[in-house]
C-alpha positions as protocol buffer text, in pm:
chain_id: "A"
residue {
  index: 1
  type: MET
  ca { x: -1623 y: -15395 z: 4279 }
}
residue {
  index: 2
  type: SER
  ca { x: -1621 y: -15158 z: 4024 }
}
residue {
  index: 3
  type: SER
  ca { x: -1386 y: -15078 z: 3680 }
}
residue {
  index: 4
  type: SER
  ca { x: -1300 y: -14784 z: 3505 }
}
residue {
  index: 5
  type: ALA
  ca { x: -1122 y: -14740 z: 3189 }
}
residue {
  index: 6
  type: ALA
  ca { x: -1034 y: -14356 z: 3248 }
}
residue {
  index: 7
  type: PRO
  ca { x: -825 y: -14125 z: 3060 }
}
residue {
  index: 8
  type: SER
  ca { x: -951 y: -13851 z: 3274 }
}
residue {
  index: 9
  type: ALA
  ca { x: -1048 y: -13949 z: 3638 }
}
residue {
  index: 10
  type: SER
  ca { x: -1316 y: -13697 z: 3645 }
}
residue {
  index: 11
  type: PRO
  ca { x: -1610 y: -13749 z: 3452 }
}
residue {
  index: 12
  type: ASP
  ca { x: -1681 y: -13448 z: 3260 }
}
residue {
  index: 13
  type: ALA
  ca { x: -2003 y: -13338 z: 2993 }
}
residue {
  index: 14
  type: PRO
  ca { x: -2164 y: -13478 z: 2745 }
}
residue {
  index: 15
  type: ALA
  ca { x: -2208 y: -13820 z: 2925 }
}
residue {
  index: 16
  type: TYR
  ca { x: -2414 y: -14088 z: 2942 }
}
residue {
  index: 17
  type: HIS
  ca { x: -2576 y: -14199 z: 3288 }
}
residue {
  index: 18
  type: TYR
  ca { x: -2761 y: -14491 z: 3341 }
}
residue {
  index: 19
  type: THR
  ca { x: -2861 y: -14732 z: 3591 }
}
residue {
  index: 20
  type: VAL
  ca { x: -2871 y: -15074 z: 3522 }
}
residue {
  index: 21
  type: LYS
  ca { x: -2970 y: -15400 z: 3715 }
}
residue {
  index: 22
  type: MET
  ca { x: -2664 y: -15570 z: 3815 }
}
residue {
  index: 23
  type: THR
  ca { x: -2661 y: -15857 z: 4084 }
}
residue {
  index: 24
  type: CYS
  ca { x: -2287 y: -15943 z: 4057 }
}
residue {
  index: 25
  type: THR
  ca { x: -1951 y: -15901 z: 3918 }
}
residue {
  index: 26
  type: GLY
  ca { x: -2053 y: -16108 z: 3620 }
}
residue {
  index: 27
  type: CYS
  ca { x: -2326 y: -15878 z: 3540 }
}
residue {
  index: 28
  type: SER
  ca { x: -2023 y: -15552 z: 3569 }
}
residue {
  index: 29
  type: GLY
  ca { x: -1828 y: -15735 z: 3399 }
}
residue {
  index: 30
  type: ALA
  ca { x: -2033 y: -15823 z: 3099 }
}
residue {
  index: 31
  type: ILE
  ca { x: -2090 y: -15432 z: 3095 }
}
residue {
  index: 32
  type: THR
  ca { x: -1750 y: -15359 z: 3138 }
}
residue {
  index: 33
  type: ARG
  ca { x: -1660 y: -15543 z: 2836 }
}
residue {
  index: 34
  type: VAL
  ca { x: -1893 y: -15450 z: 2598 }
}
residue {
  index: 35
  type: LEU
  ca { x: -1767 y: -15084 z: 2719 }
}
residue {
  index: 36
  type: THR
  ca { x: -1380 y: -15153 z: 2641 }
}
residue {
  index: 37
  type: LYS
  ca { x: -1506 y: -15294 z: 2293 }
}
residue {
  index: 38
  type: ASN
  ca { x: -1750 y: -14976 z: 2198 }
}
residue {
  index: 39
  type: VAL
  ca { x: -1620 y: -14681 z: 2390 }
}
residue {
  index: 40
  type: GLU
  ca { x: -1276 y: -14610 z: 2233 }
}
residue {
  index: 41
  type: ALA
  ca { x: -990 y: -14306 z: 2410 }
}
residue {
  index: 42
  type: PRO
  ca { x: -1027 y: -13984 z: 2444 }
}
residue {
  index: 43
  type: ASN
  ca { x: -1373 y: -14113 z: 2605 }
}
residue {
  index: 44
  type: ALA
  ca { x: -1421 y: -14299 z: 2937 }
}
residue {
  index: 45
  type: PHE
  ca { x: -1668 y: -14582 z: 3158 }
}
residue {
  index: 46
  type: HIS
  ca { x: -1688 y: -14642 z: 3543 }
}
residue {
  index: 47
  type: VAL
  ca { x: -2002 y: -14920 z: 3552 }
}
residue {
  index: 48
  type: SER
  ca { x: -2029 y: -14943 z: 3992 }
}
residue {
  index: 49
  type: LEU
  ca { x: -2166 y: -15295 z: 4043 }
}
residue {
  index: 50
  type: PRO
  ca { x: -2245 y: -15126 z: 4438 }
}
residue {
  index: 51
  type: LYS
  ca { x: -2459 y: -14792 z: 4365 }
}
residue {
  index: 52
  type: GLN
  ca { x: -2601 y: -15019 z: 4003 }
}
residue {
  index: 53
  type: GLN
  ca { x: -2456 y: -14697 z: 3802 }
}
residue {
  index: 54
  type: VAL
  ca { x: -2307 y: -14676 z: 3440 }
}
residue {
  index: 55
  type: LEU
  ca { x: -2103 y: -14367 z: 3318 }
}
residue {
  index: 56
  type: VAL
  ca { x: -1970 y: -14313 z: 2979 }
}
residue {
  index: 57
  type: TRP
  ca { x: -1850 y: -13937 z: 2902 }
}
residue {
  index: 58
  type: GLY
  ca { x: -1589 y: -13751 z: 2616 }
}
residue {
  index: 59
  type: PRO
  ca { x: -1587 y: -13550 z: 2372 }
}
residue {
  index: 60
  type: SER
  ca { x: -1637 y: -13793 z: 2083 }
}
residue {
  index: 61
  type: LEU
  ca { x: -1826 y: -14029 z: 2227 }
}
residue {
  index: 62
  type: PRO
  ca { x: -2091 y: -14266 z: 1988 }
}
residue {
  index: 63
  type: PRO
  ca { x: -2428 y: -14213 z: 1995 }
}
residue {
  index: 64
  type: PHE
  ca { x: -2668 y: -14264 z: 2272 }
}
residue {
  index: 65
  type: GLU
  ca { x: -2905 y: -14482 z: 2158 }
}
residue {
  index: 66
  type: THR
  ca { x: -2565 y: -14702 z: 2022 }
}
residue {
  index: 67
  type: VAL
  ca { x: -2434 y: -14747 z: 2360 }
}
residue {
  index: 68
  type: THR
  ca { x: -2762 y: -14818 z: 2490 }
}
residue {
  index: 69
  type: GLU
  ca { x: -2839 y: -15087 z: 2269 }
}
residue {
  index: 70
  type: LYS
  ca { x: -2483 y: -15234 z: 2353 }
}
residue {
  index: 71
  type: ILE
  ca { x: -2555 y: -15190 z: 2715 }
}
residue {
  index: 72
  type: ALA
  ca { x: -2902 y: -15392 z: 2637 }
}
residue {
  index: 73
  type: LYS
  ca { x: -2777 y: -15644 z: 2439 }
}
residue {
  index: 74
  type: THR
  ca { x: -2577 y: -15829 z: 2776 }
}
residue {
  index: 75
  type: GLY
  ca { x: -2888 y: -15894 z: 2904 }
}
residue {
  index: 76
  type: LYS
  ca { x: -2881 y: -15646 z: 3217 }
}
residue {
  index: 77
  type: GLU
  ca { x: -3220 y: -15420 z: 3272 }
}
residue {
  index: 78
  type: ILE
  ca { x: -3138 y: -15045 z: 3198 }
}
residue {
  index: 79
  type: LEU
  ca { x: -3360 y: -14910 z: 3506 }
}
residue {
  index: 80
  type: SER
  ca { x: -3294 y: -14550 z: 3378 }
}
residue {
  index: 81
  type: LYS
  ca { x: -3094 y: -14389 z: 3101 }
}
residue {
  index: 82
  type: GLU
  ca { x: -3009 y: -14037 z: 3023 }
}
residue {
  index: 83
  type: GLU
  ca { x: -2786 y: -13770 z: 2824 }
}
residue {
  index: 84
  type: VAL
  ca { x: -2657 y: -13589 z: 3058 }
}
residue {
  index: 85
  type: ARG
  ca { x: -2496 y: -13163 z: 2912 }
}
residue {
  index: 86
  type: GLU
  ca { x: -2369 y: -13042 z: 3276 }
}
residue {
  index: 87
  type: ALA
  ca { x: -2062 y: -13195 z: 3406 }
}
residue {
  index: 88
  type: ALA
  ca { x: -2263 y: -13065 z: 3714 }
}
residue {
  index: 89
  type: LYS
  ca { x: -2509 y: -13298 z: 3701 }
}
residue {
  index: 90
  type: LEU
  ca { x: -2338 y: -13598 z: 3707 }
}
residue {
  index: 91
  type: PRO
  ca { x: -2247 y: -13813 z: 3992 }
}
residue {
  index: 92
  type: ALA
  ca { x: -1919 y: -13869 z: 4156 }
}
residue {
  index: 93
  type: LEU
  ca { x: -1750 y: -14169 z: 4078 }
}
residue {
  index: 94
  type: ASP
  ca { x: -1679 y: -14390 z: 4398 }
}
residue {
  index: 95
  type: ALA
  ca { x: -1722 y: -14733 z: 4400 }
}
């Protein structure tokens, strides 16, 4: 199960890439809810439960620390996090 709020179908840099420990749709849903409140268009995000991955991208993103803090407040463990400056380094958006 994956969920997106994506005005543009493919992610572009700058972006934030997280690996987050999610075990069920409730976990991914909690992250989706917090990002829906904090990431406004034209920015977008994608949450993938199967890949344990969260991508946030757009031209006017909130600060990396702010987005990281919001995800952490869901209680889900962030296994890795990075700011991505080159679109070519972003993972594909599949489930």
